[in-house]
TILUM-669177 format. One record per residue (C-alpha): residue number from 1; residue in one letter; y negated, x, z negated. Coordinates in nm, 3 decimals. Layout:
BEGIN
{nr:NUM | rest:A | v:Y | u:X | w:Z} .
...
//
This chain:
BEGIN
{nr:1 | rest:X | v:0.400 | u:1.257 | w:1.786} .
{nr:2 | rest:X | v:0.461 | u:1.002 | w:1.514} .
{nr:3 | rest:X | v:0.411 | u:1.126 | w:1.158} .
{nr:4 | rest:X | v:0.721 | u:1.060 | w:0.940} .
{nr:5 | rest:X | v:0.499 | u:1.010 | w:0.634} .
{nr:6 | rest:X | v:0.306 | u:0.738 | w:0.812} .
{nr:7 | rest:X | v:0.628 | u:0.572 | w:0.923} .
{nr:8 | rest:X | v:0.758 | u:0.564 | w:0.566} .
{nr:9 | rest:X | v:0.433 | u:0.408 | w:0.453} .
{nr:10 | rest:X | v:0.457 | u:0.154 | w:0.736} .
{nr:11 | rest:X | v:0.804 | u:0.051 | w:0.620} .
{nr:12 | rest:X | v:0.674 | u:-0.012 | w:0.269} .
{nr:13 | rest:X | v:0.373 | u:-0.208 | w:0.397} .
{nr:14 | rest:X | v:0.603 | u:-0.430 | w:0.604} .
{nr:15 | rest:X | v:0.840 | u:-0.475 | w:0.311} .
{nr:16 | rest:X | v:0.571 | u:-0.564 | w:0.054} .
{nr:17 | rest:X | v:0.321 | u:-0.730 | w:0.286} .
{nr:18 | rest:X | v:0.037 | u:-0.551 | w:0.108} .
{nr:19 | rest:X | v:-0.142 | u:-0.217 | w:0.136} .
{nr:20 | rest:X | v:-0.211 | u:-0.222 | w:-0.238} .
{nr:21 | rest:X | v:0.149 | u:-0.298 | w:-0.330} .
{nr:22 | rest:X | v:0.280 | u:-0.034 | w:-0.086} .
{nr:23 | rest:X | v:0.039 | u:0.215 | w:-0.241} .
{nr:24 | rest:X | v:0.162 | u:0.141 | w:-0.592} .
{nr:25 | rest:X | v:0.523 | u:0.196 | w:-0.482} .
{nr:26 | rest:X | v:0.448 | u:0.521 | w:-0.298} .
{nr:27 | rest:X | v:0.187 | u:0.661 | w:-0.536} .
{nr:28 | rest:X | v:-0.110 | u:0.617 | w:-0.302} .
{nr:29 | rest:X | v:-0.431 | u:0.422 | w:-0.334} .
{nr:30 | rest:X | v:-0.473 | u:0.116 | w:-0.113} .
{nr:31 | rest:X | v:-0.745 | u:0.306 | w:0.073} .
{nr:32 | rest:X | v:-0.509 | u:0.598 | w:0.143} .
{nr:33 | rest:X | v:-0.246 | u:0.356 | w:0.276} .
{nr:34 | rest:X | v:-0.505 | u:0.193 | w:0.500} .
{nr:35 | rest:X | v:-0.613 | u:0.531 | w:0.637} .
{nr:36 | rest:X | v:-0.253 | u:0.625 | w:0.716} .
{nr:37 | rest:X | v:-0.203 | u:0.299 | w:0.906} .
{nr:38 | rest:X | v:-0.520 | u:0.359 | w:1.105} .
{nr:39 | rest:X | v:-0.392 | u:0.702 | w:1.204} .
{nr:40 | rest:X | v:-0.054 | u:0.556 | w:1.302} .
{nr:41 | rest:X | v:-0.224 | u:0.288 | w:1.513} .
{nr:42 | rest:X | v:-0.424 | u:0.558 | w:1.691} .
{nr:43 | rest:X | v:-0.105 | u:0.755 | w:1.757} .
{nr:44 | rest:X | v:0.072 | u:0.459 | w:1.923} .
{nr:45 | rest:X | v:-0.241 | u:0.309 | w:2.080} .
{nr:46 | rest:X | v:-0.195 | u:-0.045 | w:1.946} .
{nr:47 | rest:X | v:-0.275 | u:-0.241 | w:1.626} .
{nr:48 | rest:X | v:0.002 | u:-0.287 | w:1.370} .
{nr:49 | rest:X | v:-0.167 | u:-0.537 | w:1.138} .
{nr:50 | rest:X | v:-0.380 | u:-0.845 | w:1.158} .
{nr:51 | rest:X | v:-0.636 | u:-0.756 | w:0.895} .
{nr:52 | rest:X | v:-0.840 | u:-1.001 | w:0.690} .
{nr:53 | rest:X | v:-1.043 | u:-0.971 | w:0.369} .
{nr:54 | rest:X | v:-0.742 | u:-1.065 | w:0.159} .
{nr:55 | rest:X | v:-0.435 | u:-0.949 | w:0.355} .
{nr:56 | rest:X | v:-0.286 | u:-0.737 | w:0.633} .
{nr:57 | rest:X | v:-0.026 | u:-0.930 | w:0.830} .
{nr:58 | rest:X | v:0.233 | u:-0.718 | w:1.014} .
{nr:59 | rest:X | v:0.242 | u:-0.758 | w:1.391} .
{nr:60 | rest:X | v:0.565 | u:-0.787 | w:1.588} .
{nr:61 | rest:X | v:0.514 | u:-0.425 | w:1.692} .
{nr:62 | rest:X | v:0.488 | u:-0.319 | w:1.325} .
{nr:63 | rest:X | v:0.808 | u:-0.504 | w:1.242} .
{nr:64 | rest:X | v:0.986 | u:-0.347 | w:1.537} .
{nr:65 | rest:X | v:0.858 | u:0.003 | w:1.462} .
{nr:66 | rest:X | v:0.949 | u:-0.023 | w:1.093} .
{nr:67 | rest:X | v:1.299 | u:-0.133 | w:1.182} .
{nr:68 | rest:X | v:1.360 | u:0.128 | w:1.454} .
{nr:69 | rest:X | v:1.219 | u:0.414 | w:1.247} .
{nr:70 | rest:X | v:1.465 | u:0.350 | w:0.964} .
{nr:71 | rest:X | v:1.749 | u:0.534 | w:1.138} .
{nr:72 | rest:X | v:1.520 | u:0.815 | w:1.253} .
{nr:73 | rest:X | v:1.384 | u:0.872 | w:0.903} .
{nr:74 | rest:X | v:1.737 | u:0.859 | w:0.763} .
{nr:75 | rest:X | v:1.841 | u:1.128 | w:1.009} .
{nr:76 | rest:X | v:1.536 | u:1.333 | w:0.914} .
{nr:77 | rest:X | v:1.624 | u:1.301 | w:0.543} .
{nr:78 | rest:X | v:1.975 | u:1.418 | w:0.623} .
{nr:79 | rest:X | v:1.840 | u:1.714 | w:0.820} .
{nr:80 | rest:X | v:1.607 | u:1.811 | w:0.535} .
{nr:81 | rest:X | v:1.895 | u:1.804 | w:0.286} .
{nr:82 | rest:X | v:2.109 | u:2.013 | w:0.523} .
{nr:83 | rest:X | v:1.832 | u:2.269 | w:0.571} .
{nr:84 | rest:X | v:1.776 | u:2.295 | w:0.195} .
{nr:85 | rest:X | v:2.150 | u:2.346 | w:0.146} .
{nr:86 | rest:X | v:2.157 | u:2.617 | w:0.412} .
{nr:87 | rest:X | v:1.857 | u:2.795 | w:0.261} .
{nr:88 | rest:X | v:2.026 | u:2.783 | w:-0.080} .
{nr:89 | rest:X | v:2.353 | u:2.909 | w:0.070} .
{nr:90 | rest:X | v:2.534 | u:2.585 | w:-0.012} .
{nr:91 | rest:X | v:2.610 | u:2.529 | w:0.356} .
{nr:92 | rest:X | v:2.586 | u:2.729 | w:0.677} .
{nr:93 | rest:X | v:2.820 | u:2.989 | w:0.821} .
{nr:94 | rest:X | v:2.928 | u:3.341 | w:0.728} .
{nr:95 | rest:X | v:3.092 | u:3.562 | w:0.991} .
{nr:96 | rest:X | v:3.281 | u:3.870 | w:0.873} .
{nr:97 | rest:X | v:3.507 | u:4.131 | w:1.030} .
{nr:98 | rest:X | v:3.725 | u:4.402 | w:0.881} .
{nr:99 | rest:X | v:4.006 | u:4.644 | w:0.964} .
{nr:100 | rest:X | v:4.368 | u:4.552 | w:0.907} .
{nr:101 | rest:X | v:4.445 | u:4.719 | w:0.574} .
{nr:102 | rest:X | v:4.126 | u:4.589 | w:0.414} .
{nr:103 | rest:X | v:4.206 | u:4.244 | w:0.551} .
{nr:104 | rest:X | v:4.535 | u:4.268 | w:0.366} .
{nr:105 | rest:X | v:4.422 | u:4.415 | w:0.034} .
{nr:106 | rest:X | v:4.049 | u:4.340 | w:-0.009} .
{nr:107 | rest:X | v:3.937 | u:4.042 | w:0.198} .
{nr:108 | rest:X | v:4.172 | u:3.769 | w:0.066} .
{nr:109 | rest:X | v:4.006 | u:3.772 | w:-0.278} .
{nr:110 | rest:X | v:3.662 | u:3.787 | w:-0.118} .
{nr:111 | rest:X | v:3.722 | u:3.492 | w:0.113} .
{nr:112 | rest:X | v:3.874 | u:3.283 | w:-0.167} .
{nr:113 | rest:X | v:3.580 | u:3.358 | w:-0.398} .
{nr:114 | rest:X | v:3.313 | u:3.277 | w:-0.138} .
{nr:115 | rest:X | v:3.482 | u:2.950 | w:-0.042} .
{nr:116 | rest:X | v:3.528 | u:2.859 | w:-0.408} .
{nr:117 | rest:X | v:3.158 | u:2.914 | w:-0.480} .
{nr:118 | rest:X | v:3.035 | u:2.759 | w:-0.153} .
{nr:119 | rest:X | v:3.298 | u:2.501 | w:-0.052} .
{nr:120 | rest:X | v:3.074 | u:2.345 | w:0.215} .
{nr:121 | rest:X | v:3.010 | u:2.674 | w:0.394} .
{nr:122 | rest:X | v:3.199 | u:2.778 | w:0.706} .
{nr:123 | rest:X | v:3.350 | u:3.125 | w:0.655} .
{nr:124 | rest:X | v:3.505 | u:3.314 | w:0.947} .
{nr:125 | rest:X | v:3.695 | u:3.643 | w:0.955} .
{nr:126 | rest:X | v:3.786 | u:3.860 | w:1.252} .
{nr:127 | rest:X | v:3.981 | u:4.185 | w:1.266} .
{nr:128 | rest:X | v:3.896 | u:4.508 | w:1.441} .
{nr:129 | rest:X | v:3.857 | u:4.883 | w:1.410} .
{nr:130 | rest:X | v:3.506 | u:5.015 | w:1.328} .
{nr:131 | rest:X | v:3.414 | u:5.084 | w:1.692} .
{nr:132 | rest:X | v:3.518 | u:4.730 | w:1.783} .
{nr:133 | rest:X | v:3.298 | u:4.551 | w:1.528} .
{nr:134 | rest:X | v:2.977 | u:4.757 | w:1.504} .
{nr:135 | rest:X | v:2.818 | u:4.597 | w:1.810} .
{nr:136 | rest:X | v:2.891 | u:4.253 | w:1.670} .
{nr:137 | rest:X | v:2.685 | u:4.331 | w:1.361} .
{nr:138 | rest:X | v:2.404 | u:4.482 | w:1.569} .
{nr:139 | rest:X | v:2.395 | u:4.180 | w:1.801} .
{nr:140 | rest:X | v:2.403 | u:3.926 | w:1.518} .
{nr:141 | rest:X | v:2.744 | u:3.789 | w:1.614} .
{nr:142 | rest:X | v:2.870 | u:3.910 | w:1.275} .
{nr:143 | rest:X | v:2.691 | u:3.899 | w:0.942} .
{nr:144 | rest:X | v:2.884 | u:4.195 | w:0.806} .
{nr:145 | rest:X | v:3.175 | u:4.422 | w:0.893} .
{nr:146 | rest:X | v:3.396 | u:4.625 | w:0.662} .
{nr:147 | rest:X | v:3.459 | u:4.965 | w:0.822} .
{nr:148 | rest:X | v:3.588 | u:5.309 | w:0.727} .
{nr:149 | rest:X | v:3.529 | u:5.676 | w:0.788} .
{nr:150 | rest:X | v:3.728 | u:5.981 | w:0.686} .
{nr:151 | rest:X | v:3.572 | u:6.273 | w:0.499} .
{nr:152 | rest:X | v:3.738 | u:6.501 | w:0.755} .
{nr:153 | rest:X | v:3.611 | u:6.293 | w:1.048} .
{nr:154 | rest:X | v:3.260 | u:6.182 | w:0.946} .
{nr:155 | rest:X | v:3.050 | u:5.957 | w:1.164} .
{nr:156 | rest:X | v:2.696 | u:5.824 | w:1.190} .
{nr:157 | rest:X | v:2.635 | u:5.451 | w:1.170} .
{nr:158 | rest:X | v:2.344 | u:5.291 | w:1.362} .
{nr:159 | rest:X | v:2.015 | u:5.337 | w:1.179} .
{nr:160 | rest:X | v:1.944 | u:4.964 | w:1.220} .
{nr:161 | rest:X | v:2.229 | u:4.884 | w:0.982} .
{nr:162 | rest:X | v:2.280 | u:4.921 | w:0.609} .
{nr:163 | rest:X | v:2.605 | u:5.103 | w:0.532} .
{nr:164 | rest:X | v:2.694 | u:5.027 | w:0.170} .
{nr:165 | rest:X | v:2.989 | u:5.221 | w:0.032} .
{nr:166 | rest:X | v:3.250 | u:4.997 | w:-0.129} .
{nr:167 | rest:X | v:3.547 | u:5.218 | w:-0.200} .
{nr:168 | rest:X | v:3.658 | u:5.580 | w:-0.202} .
{nr:169 | rest:X | v:4.016 | u:5.560 | w:-0.080} .
{nr:170 | rest:X | v:4.238 | u:5.864 | w:-0.146} .
{nr:171 | rest:X | v:4.486 | u:5.986 | w:0.112} .
{nr:172 | rest:X | v:4.842 | u:6.022 | w:-0.014} .
{nr:173 | rest:X | v:5.158 | u:6.189 | w:0.113} .
{nr:174 | rest:X | v:5.447 | u:5.950 | w:0.183} .
{nr:175 | rest:X | v:5.794 | u:6.105 | w:0.179} .
{nr:176 | rest:X | v:6.145 | u:5.976 | w:0.261} .
{nr:177 | rest:X | v:6.363 | u:5.904 | w:-0.040} .
{nr:178 | rest:X | v:6.599 | u:6.183 | w:0.070} .
{nr:179 | rest:X | v:6.326 | u:6.446 | w:0.097} .
{nr:180 | rest:X | v:6.364 | u:6.742 | w:-0.140} .
{nr:181 | rest:X | v:6.009 | u:6.683 | w:-0.272} .
{nr:182 | rest:X | v:6.043 | u:6.304 | w:-0.308} .
{nr:183 | rest:X | v:6.053 | u:6.311 | w:-0.688} .
{nr:184 | rest:X | v:5.729 | u:6.503 | w:-0.720} .
{nr:185 | rest:X | v:5.404 | u:6.332 | w:-0.817} .
{nr:186 | rest:X | v:5.198 | u:6.607 | w:-0.651} .
{nr:187 | rest:X | v:5.268 | u:6.803 | w:-0.332} .
{nr:188 | rest:X | v:5.100 | u:7.101 | w:-0.172} .
{nr:189 | rest:X | v:5.062 | u:7.050 | w:0.201} .
{nr:190 | rest:X | v:5.196 | u:7.396 | w:0.301} .
{nr:191 | rest:X | v:5.527 | u:7.282 | w:0.152} .
{nr:192 | rest:X | v:5.547 | u:7.028 | w:0.436} .
{nr:193 | rest:X | v:5.456 | u:7.265 | w:0.720} .
{nr:194 | rest:X | v:5.811 | u:7.262 | w:0.861} .
{nr:195 | rest:X | v:5.853 | u:6.883 | w:0.849} .
{nr:196 | rest:X | v:5.818 | u:6.634 | w:1.132} .
{nr:197 | rest:X | v:5.503 | u:6.427 | w:1.095} .
{nr:198 | rest:X | v:5.429 | u:6.063 | w:1.174} .
{nr:199 | rest:X | v:5.071 | u:5.948 | w:1.221} .
{nr:200 | rest:X | v:4.838 | u:5.722 | w:1.415} .
{nr:201 | rest:X | v:4.751 | u:5.765 | w:1.781} .
{nr:202 | rest:X | v:4.588 | u:6.084 | w:1.898} .
{nr:203 | rest:X | v:4.245 | u:5.926 | w:1.957} .
{nr:204 | rest:X | v:4.211 | u:5.794 | w:1.601} .
{nr:205 | rest:X | v:4.015 | u:5.921 | w:1.302} .
{nr:206 | rest:X | v:4.336 | u:5.930 | w:1.099} .
{nr:207 | rest:X | v:4.508 | u:6.163 | w:1.347} .
{nr:208 | rest:X | v:4.206 | u:6.393 | w:1.368} .
{nr:209 | rest:X | v:4.189 | u:6.405 | w:0.988} .
{nr:210 | rest:X | v:4.556 | u:6.503 | w:0.964} .
{nr:211 | rest:X | v:4.505 | u:6.790 | w:1.213} .
{nr:212 | rest:X | v:4.206 | u:6.921 | w:1.017} .
{nr:213 | rest:X | v:4.379 | u:6.874 | w:0.683} .
{nr:214 | rest:X | v:4.683 | u:7.069 | w:0.802} .
{nr:215 | rest:X | v:4.463 | u:7.340 | w:0.955} .
{nr:216 | rest:X | v:4.295 | u:7.389 | w:0.618} .
{nr:217 | rest:X | v:4.645 | u:7.429 | w:0.470} .
{nr:218 | rest:X | v:4.733 | u:7.690 | w:0.733} .
{nr:219 | rest:X | v:4.961 | u:7.508 | w:0.975} .
{nr:220 | rest:X | v:4.971 | u:7.280 | w:1.280} .
{nr:221 | rest:X | v:5.168 | u:6.960 | w:1.210} .
{nr:222 | rest:X | v:5.458 | u:6.883 | w:1.442} .
{nr:223 | rest:X | v:5.385 | u:6.518 | w:1.523} .
{nr:224 | rest:X | v:5.691 | u:6.342 | w:1.657} .
{nr:225 | rest:X | v:5.603 | u:5.973 | w:1.626} .
{nr:226 | rest:X | v:5.274 | u:5.785 | w:1.652} .
{nr:227 | rest:X | v:5.176 | u:5.428 | w:1.573} .
{nr:228 | rest:X | v:4.856 | u:5.253 | w:1.473} .
{nr:229 | rest:X | v:5.063 | u:5.010 | w:1.267} .
{nr:230 | rest:X | v:5.098 | u:5.152 | w:0.917} .
{nr:231 | rest:X | v:5.403 | u:4.938 | w:0.847} .
{nr:232 | rest:X | v:5.575 | u:5.108 | w:1.141} .
{nr:233 | rest:X | v:5.480 | u:5.450 | w:1.004} .
{nr:234 | rest:X | v:5.619 | u:5.359 | w:0.661} .
{nr:235 | rest:X | v:5.942 | u:5.229 | w:0.818} .
{nr:236 | rest:X | v:5.987 | u:5.550 | w:1.017} .
{nr:237 | rest:X | v:5.931 | u:5.756 | w:0.704} .
{nr:238 | rest:X | v:6.183 | u:5.537 | w:0.525} .
{nr:239 | rest:X | v:6.438 | u:5.616 | w:0.797} .
{nr:240 | rest:X | v:6.397 | u:5.987 | w:0.719} .
{nr:241 | rest:X | v:6.227 | u:6.055 | w:1.053} .
{nr:242 | rest:X | v:5.930 | u:6.242 | w:0.911} .
{nr:243 | rest:X | v:5.652 | u:6.254 | w:0.653} .
{nr:244 | rest:X | v:5.305 | u:6.104 | w:0.666} .
{nr:245 | rest:X | v:4.962 | u:6.108 | w:0.507} .
{nr:246 | rest:X | v:4.827 | u:5.756 | w:0.465} .
{nr:247 | rest:X | v:4.514 | u:5.602 | w:0.313} .
{nr:248 | rest:X | v:4.582 | u:5.425 | w:-0.016} .
{nr:249 | rest:X | v:4.511 | u:5.075 | w:0.121} .
{nr:250 | rest:X | v:4.796 | u:5.124 | w:0.368} .
{nr:251 | rest:X | v:5.049 | u:5.198 | w:0.092} .
{nr:252 | rest:X | v:5.213 | u:4.900 | w:-0.085} .
{nr:253 | rest:X | v:5.204 | u:4.901 | w:-0.463} .
{nr:254 | rest:X | v:5.583 | u:4.941 | w:-0.481} .
{nr:255 | rest:X | v:5.610 | u:5.215 | w:-0.217} .
{nr:256 | rest:X | v:5.845 | u:5.496 | w:-0.323} .
{nr:257 | rest:X | v:5.798 | u:5.863 | w:-0.239} .
{nr:258 | rest:X | v:5.418 | u:5.866 | w:-0.273} .
{nr:259 | rest:X | v:5.259 | u:6.190 | w:-0.390} .
{nr:260 | rest:X | v:4.908 | u:6.315 | w:-0.456} .
{nr:261 | rest:X | v:4.790 | u:6.606 | w:-0.239} .
{nr:262 | rest:X | v:4.732 | u:6.907 | w:-0.463} .
{nr:263 | rest:X | v:4.405 | u:7.095 | w:-0.441} .
{nr:264 | rest:X | v:4.147 | u:6.941 | w:-0.208} .
{nr:265 | rest:X | v:4.154 | u:6.560 | w:-0.227} .
{nr:266 | rest:X | v:4.088 | u:6.405 | w:0.115} .
{nr:267 | rest:X | v:3.948 | u:6.052 | w:0.119} .
{nr:268 | rest:X | v:3.876 | u:5.763 | w:0.350} .
{nr:269 | rest:X | v:3.555 | u:5.582 | w:0.262} .
{nr:270 | rest:X | v:3.530 | u:5.205 | w:0.299} .
{nr:271 | rest:X | v:3.185 | u:5.070 | w:0.376} .
{nr:272 | rest:X | v:3.026 | u:4.740 | w:0.470} .
{nr:273 | rest:X | v:2.775 | u:4.727 | w:0.755} .
{nr:274 | rest:X | v:2.506 | u:4.459 | w:0.775} .
{nr:275 | rest:X | v:2.167 | u:4.420 | w:0.935} .
{nr:276 | rest:X | v:1.868 | u:4.501 | w:0.716} .
{nr:277 | rest:X | v:1.684 | u:4.192 | w:0.842} .
{nr:278 | rest:X | v:1.973 | u:3.947 | w:0.794} .
{nr:279 | rest:X | v:1.843 | u:3.655 | w:0.583} .
{nr:280 | rest:X | v:2.170 | u:3.459 | w:0.566} .
{nr:281 | rest:X | v:2.184 | u:3.343 | w:0.199} .
{nr:282 | rest:X | v:2.563 | u:3.365 | w:0.209} .
{nr:283 | rest:X | v:2.555 | u:3.738 | w:0.283} .
{nr:284 | rest:X | v:2.452 | u:3.858 | w:-0.068} .
{nr:285 | rest:X | v:2.731 | u:3.642 | w:-0.212} .
{nr:286 | rest:X | v:2.987 | u:3.804 | w:0.018} .
{nr:287 | rest:X | v:2.857 | u:4.153 | w:-0.060} .
{nr:288 | rest:X | v:2.886 | u:4.086 | w:-0.432} .
{nr:289 | rest:X | v:3.247 | u:3.971 | w:-0.405} .
{nr:290 | rest:X | v:3.333 | u:4.261 | w:-0.172} .
{nr:291 | rest:X | v:3.211 | u:4.505 | w:-0.436} .
{nr:292 | rest:X | v:3.409 | u:4.327 | w:-0.708} .
{nr:293 | rest:X | v:3.729 | u:4.319 | w:-0.502} .
{nr:294 | rest:X | v:3.702 | u:4.689 | w:-0.418} .
{nr:295 | rest:X | v:3.639 | u:4.776 | w:-0.783} .
{nr:296 | rest:X | v:3.957 | u:4.589 | w:-0.875} .
{nr:297 | rest:X | v:4.157 | u:4.772 | w:-0.608} .
{nr:298 | rest:X | v:4.021 | u:5.110 | w:-0.721} .
{nr:299 | rest:X | v:4.119 | u:5.034 | w:-1.081} .
{nr:300 | rest:X | v:4.481 | u:4.987 | w:-0.967} .
{nr:301 | rest:X | v:4.483 | u:5.340 | w:-0.825} .
{nr:302 | rest:X | v:4.338 | u:5.481 | w:-1.146} .
{nr:303 | rest:X | v:4.625 | u:5.328 | w:-1.342} .
{nr:304 | rest:X | v:4.892 | u:5.489 | w:-1.123} .
//
């Protein structure tokens, strides 16, 4: 294999017509230049110079090799710069996934910040529930995934992954405007035992949490409508078709009829999963901005 260093030296020898002059340009002695050319001649199996006591005349092969290697060395320089940029996190790719409400409230600021700080990087975002994205992180398809778990429906994440907590998200009661408790800032769940309830599908963590939350309050909720789309749930509540308990990320800032649950405060916890061995230099940047975005969201809840 041809040594790129030797090829660069060859180009300078051809350009200057002198080992000594090439050495002065490159920072080598004339002897070091001569040794490099000997090694290059051995590698190709043919002489590159007609040597005399006072000069080293380039052969046609040397001229041809110097000319043809220019593009190859240029490509190698470009590759080296690209690799350095990737190592520094200036370029490369970052692949993220998150669930819908975090994609709406948390990820936009994160994506904008990462792209602003690393404009040459390729940033991708996919959407999915926790069970849909965990394997992608394990398999290396994703660099990180934002997931959730409910206090009343805890789960174990794979031991191969780091699960960094980003946000403690309170659950809130959402009432129709016409409900007799709608003006209250705090509600005790037993007061809603006779109401119709609207929640997510039966096989979801949110639905299981509601059942356990109601059981702790001494009743079984009468669930009349189900949807995994929180906007649908809010619309149904707004049509006076029932009440709901929703995580704070699923409740718009201007939503009316929102009340704190008195007594025990149930939460949904937002976490980010990533592989312990992941060396992507863009990952720490994304994790930093995720933490900042979640802190900003949490401060909004503290002010309300």
